[in-house]
C-alpha positions as CSV (number, residue, x, y, z in Angstrom):
1,M,0.1,-0.2,0.0
2,A,0.9,3.8,-1.0
3,M,-0.1,6.5,1.1
4,Q,-0.9,10.2,-0.9
5,N,1.3,11.8,1.9
6,Q,4.3,9.7,3.2
7,V,5.7,10.9,5.5
8,Y,9.4,9.4,6.4
9,T,10.7,10.7,10.2
10,L,14.1,8.2,10.3
11,G,17.4,9.2,8.1
12,F,16.9,5.6,5.2
13,T,18.2,6.5,1.8
14,V,16.3,6.0,-0.5
15,R,17.2,2.3,-1.7
16,Q,17.2,1.1,1.9
17,V,13.7,1.9,2.1
18,I,12.9,0.6,-1.6
19,E,14.7,-2.4,-0.4
20,M,12.4,-2.8,2.6
21,G,9.7,-4.0,0.6
22,G,12.4,-6.0,-2.2
23,A,14.7,-5.9,-4.7
24,A,15.0,-2.1,-6.3
25,D,17.8,-1.4,-8.9
26,E,14.9,-2.6,-11.8
27,I,11.6,-0.6,-9.9
28,M,14.3,2.6,-9.0
29,G,15.0,2.6,-12.9
30,Q,12.1,2.9,-13.7
31,L,10.1,5.5,-11.7
32,Y,13.5,8.0,-12.6
33,L,14.7,7.3,-8.7
34,T,18.6,5.6,-9.5
35,H,19.9,9.3,-9.2
36,L,18.1,9.8,-5.5
37,A,18.9,6.2,-4.5
38,N,21.8,7.3,-1.3
39,R,20.0,10.3,-0.1
40,R,18.2,10.4,2.8
41,V,14.7,9.9,2.5
42,T,13.9,12.9,4.7
43,T,15.3,15.5,2.4
44,L,12.9,14.7,-0.7
45,S,10.1,16.4,-1.7
46,G,6.8,15.1,-1.9
47,G,6.6,14.0,-5.4
48,E,10.0,12.5,-5.2
49,S,8.3,10.4,-1.3
50,Q,5.4,9.7,-3.1
51,R,7.2,7.8,-6.2
52,V,9.4,6.1,-3.1
53,A,6.4,4.8,-2.1
54,I,5.2,3.6,-4.4
55,A,8.3,1.6,-5.3
56,Q,8.5,0.1,-1.9
57,A,4.8,-0.7,-2.5
58,I,5.5,-2.4,-5.9
59,A,9.2,-4.2,-4.9
60,Q,6.9,-6.0,-2.5
61,N,5.8,-8.0,-5.3
62,T,2.0,-8.4,-3.7
63,P,-0.6,-9.9,-6.1
64,V,-2.8,-6.7,-4.7
65,L,-1.3,-3.2,-4.5
66,L,-3.6,-0.4,-3.1
67,L,-2.5,2.9,-4.1
68,D,-4.3,6.6,-2.8
69,E,-3.6,9.5,-5.0
70,P,-0.2,7.8,-7.1
71,L,-0.4,10.6,-9.6
72,S,-0.7,13.6,-7.2
73,A,2.6,16.1,-6.7
74,Q,3.8,14.5,-9.8
75,D,5.3,15.9,-12.8
76,V,3.8,15.2,-16.1
77,D,6.9,12.4,-17.2
78,S,6.5,11.1,-13.3
79,R,3.2,10.3,-14.0
80,Q,3.7,8.7,-17.6
81,R,6.2,6.5,-15.8
82,I,3.5,5.6,-12.4
83,I,1.0,4.1,-15.2
84,E,3.3,2.2,-17.4
85,L,4.7,0.5,-14.4
86,L,1.2,0.2,-13.0
87,K,0.4,-1.2,-16.4
88,K,2.9,-3.8,-16.9
89,R,1.9,-4.9,-13.2
90,A,-1.6,-5.4,-14.5
91,D,-0.9,-6.9,-17.4
92,A,1.3,-9.7,-15.2
93,G,-1.7,-10.4,-13.6
94,S,-1.5,-7.7,-10.7
95,T,-5.0,-6.4,-9.2
96,I,-4.2,-2.7,-8.4
97,V,-6.4,-0.4,-6.8
98,V,-6.5,3.3,-7.4
99,V,-7.9,5.6,-5.3
100,A,-8.3,9.0,-7.5
101,H,-10.0,12.0,-7.4
102,S,-9.6,12.6,-11.2
103,H,-11.8,13.1,-14.2
104,E,-12.5,9.7,-15.6
105,N,-11.0,11.0,-18.8
106,D,-7.5,11.4,-16.6
107,L,-8.1,8.0,-16.2
108,S,-8.6,6.3,-19.2
109,W,-5.3,4.2,-18.9
110,A,-7.3,2.1,-16.2
111,D,-9.9,-1.2,-16.3
112,K,-12.1,-0.1,-15.0
113,V,-13.3,3.1,-13.1
114,I,-15.8,3.4,-10.2
115,K,-17.2,6.7,-9.1
116,N,-18.5,7.7,-5.6
117,F,-20.8,10.3,-5.7
118,L,-21.4,11.4,-2.2
């Protein structure tokens, strides 16, 4: 699971945090985190922290992945990398559940969109 507002309080490096979930190198490359591998997670921007949390969740290689607003605080390139990685995981058989406050057109990459109107 990757929460939207990840806040790190311990001074682990990006690589260490991702490795807590599993293998890190490939995922760091896919999410453009390799250049941050030795930085302390406490020094990252909001978008960088969020990508680290997503990478750690993906590294766990679970059959179901729960993500809260994974595309918020991301630039266009990072958004596309995340979408491509999630689609790749879904194509490999994982179930990906994304909570997003987005227009349905922004979720065209998803297999299914469930709307909740309160």
